VOZAZA-805270 format. One line per 2 residues: number of its first residue (from 1); their letters; for each residue x, y, z of C-alpha. Coordinates in steps of 0.001 Angstrom, whole numbers, plus 500000, padded with zeros to 6 digits. Each point is the difference from the previous one (the first is absolute). Layout:
BEGIN
NUM> A> X/Y/Z; ...
END
This chain:
BEGIN
1> XX> 509166/474249/920343; 500935/502286/497113
3> XX> 501213/496972/498029; 496448/498606/500042
5> XX> 498685/503000/498008; 500175/499779/496214
7> XX> 498421/502316/497461; 498656/498538/496773
9> XX> 499722/503117/497867; 499214/499208/496403
11> XX> 498629/496500/500618; 496247/500082/499464
13> XX> 498327/498112/502867; 496313/499135/500478
15> XX> 498026/498810/503010; 497060/497804/498947
17> XX> 497238/498307/501985; 496774/498372/498875
19> XX> 500680/501110/496413; 500357/503695/500852
21> XX> 503153/502117/499794; 500291/501579/503459
23> XX> 503156/502010/499280; 502630/500404/497318
25> XX> 503199/501995/499932; 503542/500307/498635
27> XX> 501071/501316/503422; 499781/497393/502755
29> XX> 502236/499599/503033; 500744/496423/501084
31> XX> 500343/499260/503697; 500283/496418/501223
33> XX> 498867/498742/496540; 496821/502149/500052
35> XX> 499447/502623/497309; 498708/503271/501480
37> XX> 497994/501957/497428; 499692/503807/500054
39> XX> 496573/501163/501257; 499095/501639/496681
41> XX> 500373/496638/498206; 497032/498438/501827
43> XX> 496621/499442/498372; 498234/501456/503038
45> XX> 496571/498558/499195; 501288/496628/501282
47> XX> 501244/501235/503395; 498123/500442/503265
49> XX> 501805/501176/503163; 500331/497344/502702
51> XX> 500306/500443/503767; 502787/497370/500015
53> XX> 503523/501039/500957; 503221/498128/500704
55> XX> 503459/500965/501199; 503399/499222/498521
57> XX> 503031/500617/502250; 501936/501881/497290
59> XX> 497260/501380/497719; 497429/501143/502570
61> XX> 496206/499719/500045; 498234/498793/496844
63> XX> 496441/500878/499032; 497894/497806/497710
65> XX> 497456/500091/497216; 497405/497387/499166
67> XX> 499930/499264/496281; 496524/499645/498469
69> XX> 499527/498723/496431; 496674/498857/498517
71> XX> 498407/499813/503436; 502763/497804/501458
73> XX> 502072/501370/502885; 503620/499107/500706
75> XX> 500303/501385/503539; 503277/501737/500817
77> XX> 501562/499010/496659; 501863/503310/499600
79> XX> 502108/501860/502533; 501971/503215/500276
81> XX> 502054/501974/502505; 498578/503517/500378
83> XX> 502812/501037/502363; 502860/497468/499798
85> XX> 503109/500004/502125; 503029/501747/498416
87> XX> 501520/496742/498694; 496883/499447/497867
89> XX> 499304/503586/498943; 500137/499006/496282
91> XX> 496696/498123/500331; 498009/502790/501696
93> XX> 496440/499745/498670; 500887/497313/497438
95> XX> 497767/496918/499838; 500994/496317/499969
97> XX> 497882/496881/499588; 499568/496437/501235
99> XX> 497191/497465/500586; 499789/498752/496429
101> XX> 500643/503291/498202; 502355/499284/497095
103> XX> 502816/502479/499409; 501436/499481/496523
105> X> 502067/501741/497320
END
């Protein structure tokens, strides 16, 4: 799986939903076409912990955040691996997005 991990150092990426910038960083890690942002790049006011989890055979158990912007909630729109399996150790604690969140340069 190591060939599915790519770092994008130096390319400024943003995650945007409902007009708000959720995260931005020059240091993302791409796994399976998803940019994983470092935890300190998040605009935390938009994130609420979710009870949702899922399991990936090679990455481990993912935890989720609901994204809330201007009173609208995008449930489970962000996920992260707090304790990934060794093959995915590069994304420990990093956050990725889906469900309509735009990730752009």
